[in-house]
C-alpha positions in Angstrom: 20.0 68.8 6.3 22.3 65.9 5.4 23.1 65.5 1.8 22.1 62.3 -0.1 24.9 59.9 -0.4 25.6 58.7 -4.0 26.2 55.0 -4.4 29.5 54.1 -6.0 28.1 50.9 -7.4 24.8 49.8 -9.0 22.0 48.2 -7.0 22.5 45.0 -8.9 25.8 44.3 -7.3 24.3 45.2 -3.9 21.6 42.6 -4.4 24.1 40.1 -5.3 25.9 40.5 -1.9 22.6 40.3 0.0 21.8 37.0 1.6 18.3 36.3 0.4 16.8 33.1 1.8 16.0 30.6 -0.9 12.4 29.5 -0.8 11.6 26.6 -3.1 8.0 26.1 -3.7 6.9 22.5 -4.2 3.6 22.1 -6.0 1.4 19.2 -5.2 0.0 17.2 -8.1 -3.5 17.4 -6.7 -5.0 20.8 -6.0 -2.9 23.9 -5.7 -1.1 23.2 -2.5 2.3 24.9 -2.2 4.7 23.9 0.5 7.1 26.5 1.9 9.8 25.1 4.1 8.6 22.2 6.4 5.0 23.0 7.2 3.6 19.7 8.5 0.0 20.4 7.5 1.0 21.1 3.9 3.2 18.0 3.9 0.4 15.8 5.1 -1.9 17.2 2.5 0.7 16.6 -0.2 1.1 13.0 0.9 -2.7 12.5 0.9 -2.9 14.0 -2.5 -0.1 11.8 -3.9 -1.9 8.8 -2.6 -5.0 9.8 -4.5 -3.1 10.2 -7.8 -4.1 6.7 -9.2 -7.7 7.9 -9.2 -6.7 10.5 -11.7 -3.7 9.0 -13.4 -3.9 5.2 -13.5 -0.4 3.6 -13.2 1.1 6.5 -11.2 3.5 5.6 -8.5 2.6 6.2 -4.9 4.0 5.1 -1.5 1.7 2.0 -1.8 3.2 0.9 -5.1 2.6 1.2 -8.8 1.1 -0.7 -11.7 2.4 -0.5 -15.3 1.5 -3.9 -16.5 -1.8 -3.4 -18.4 -0.4 -4.0 -21.9 2.7 -6.0 -21.5 2.7 -9.7 -22.7 4.3 -12.6 -21.0 3.6 -15.1 -18.2 2.8 -13.7 -14.8 4.9 -14.3 -11.7 4.6 -12.8 -8.2 7.6 -12.5 -5.8 7.0 -11.5 -2.2 9.9 -10.3 0.0 8.9 -10.7 3.6 11.8 -8.6 5.0 11.0 -5.7 2.6 7.2 -6.1 3.0 7.0 -5.7 -0.7 5.5 -7.8 -3.5 6.7 -7.6 -7.1 4.7 -8.6 -10.2 6.4 -9.7 -13.3 5.3 -10.4 -16.9 8.0 -12.5 -18.5 11.2 -10.9 -17.2 9.7 -7.4 -17.0 8.8 -6.0 -13.6 5.4 -4.3 -14.2 4.1 -3.8 -10.7 5.1 -3.3 -7.1 3.1 -3.1 -3.9 3.6 -2.7 -0.2 2.2 -5.7 1.7 1.6 -6.9 5.3 2.5 -10.5 5.9 2.1 -12.8 8.9 2.9 -11.4 12.3 5.1 -13.3 14.8 3.6 -16.7 15.5 1.7 -16.6 12.2 4.6 -16.2 9.8 3.9 -16.4 6.1 5.9 -19.5 5.1 8.6 -19.0 2.5 8.6 -21.2 -0.5 7.5 -21.6 -4.2 3.8 -22.0 -4.8 1.1 -21.5 -7.4 -2.2 -19.8 -7.4 -4.8 -22.5 -6.8 -8.0 -20.5 -6.2 -9.3 -17.0 -7.0 -12.3 -15.5 -5.3 -13.1 -11.8 -5.8 -15.5 -11.6 -2.9 -13.9 -14.1 -0.5 -15.1 -14.3 3.2 -12.9 -16.1 5.7 -14.2 -19.1 7.5 -11.5 -18.9 10.1 -10.8 -15.2 10.9 -13.2 -12.4 11.7 -15.2 -11.2 14.7 -17.8 -12.5 17.1 -20.8 -10.2 17.0 -24.1 -10.1 18.8 -27.6 -10.0 17.3 -27.4 -6.1 17.0 -24.3 -6.4 14.9 -22.0 -5.1 17.6 -18.5 -6.6 17.8 -18.1 -8.5 21.0 -14.7 -9.9 20.3 -12.6 -8.7 17.3 -10.0 -10.2 15.1 -10.5 -13.8 16.3 -9.4 -17.2 15.1 -12.3 -19.7 15.4 -9.8 -22.5 15.9 -8.4 -20.9 19.0 -10.7 -18.2 20.4 -13.7 -19.3 22.5 -17.1 -17.9 21.3 -18.9 -15.7 23.8 -22.5 -16.5 24.6 -25.2 -15.0 22.3 -22.8 -14.2 19.5 -22.2 -15.4 16.0 -19.1 -15.6 13.8 -18.7 -12.9 11.2 -16.0 -13.8 8.7 -13.4 -11.2 7.6 -13.9 -9.9 4.1 -10.9 -10.7 1.9 -11.6 -9.1 -1.5 -9.5 -10.2 -4.5 -8.4 -13.4 -2.7 -5.8 -15.6 -4.4 -5.0 -18.8 -2.5 -1.5 -20.2 -3.1 -0.8 -22.6 -0.2 -3.5 -24.3 1.9 -5.1 -21.5 4.0 -2.6 -18.9 2.8 -3.5 -16.4 0.2 -3.1 -12.8 -1.1 -6.0 -10.4 -0.7 -7.0 -6.7 -0.1 -6.8 -5.6 3.5 -5.4 -3.4 6.1 -1.7 -2.8 5.3 0.1 -1.0 8.3 3.6 -1.4 6.7 4.6 -4.1 9.1 3.7 -7.8 9.7 0.2 -7.8 11.0 -1.8 -10.7 9.4 -2.5 -14.2 10.4 -0.3 -15.5 7.6 -2.0 -14.2 4.5 -0.4 -11.5 2.4 -2.4 -8.3 2.5 -2.2 -5.6 -0.2 -3.8 -2.2 -0.6 -7.2 -2.6 -2.4 -6.0 -0.8 -5.5 -2.9 -3.0 -5.9 -4.8 -6.2 -4.9 -7.2 -5.5 -7.8 -4.4 -5.1 -10.3 -2.7 -8.3 -9.1 -5.9 -10.2 -9.1 -7.0 -9.2 -12.6 -3.6 -10.0 -14.1 -3.0 -13.3 -12.4 -4.2 -16.5 -14.2 -4.7 -19.7 -12.3 -1.5 -21.6 -11.6 0.6 -18.4 -11.6 3.8 -18.9 -9.6 4.0 -17.2 -6.2 7.5 -17.1 -4.7 7.7 -16.0 -1.0 11.2 -15.1 0.2 12.5 -14.1 3.6 
């Protein structure tokens, strides 16, 4: 029978020389999701949870933006950077909010310039953009411009809903809508609904709106 071999050093030094993989747990702020390594399903859940943070912690930053301007004084100003697809909200000289946006797609570019808010409508419905639908409410032709798209027979125009609408230049305005992180609108500046509400509620009439390339 072989005799047991005595160790000439303690087990602590042995463990120090062992290559133990480092696993760093990342805990999601919502729920008890733990991500080990690069599990795509857990990563997606973490992202979705982070995007729900504002429902629990108002003012928290997410990928769509943040709002910290509820209690700061000073005149409001909105600056939109088309190249970045971001909008910045200032009170005085303090940046208090930031949002991702979607501006006008090619051929419908949002014009750069210096403007002012000239109209606000919380439940605005477009008179130019929307869908042609039939009597059963089925969309026959989607995402149309009544000035350019012919109306199919036996349909009627259903204007696009544009909540928290703020007009700043003729037919151009800012409002809540689909924000795909690239230029996709007919010229308006779309914001995620949560950010559109913050901007709307903190923007008096005649607030400057600066659109930059």
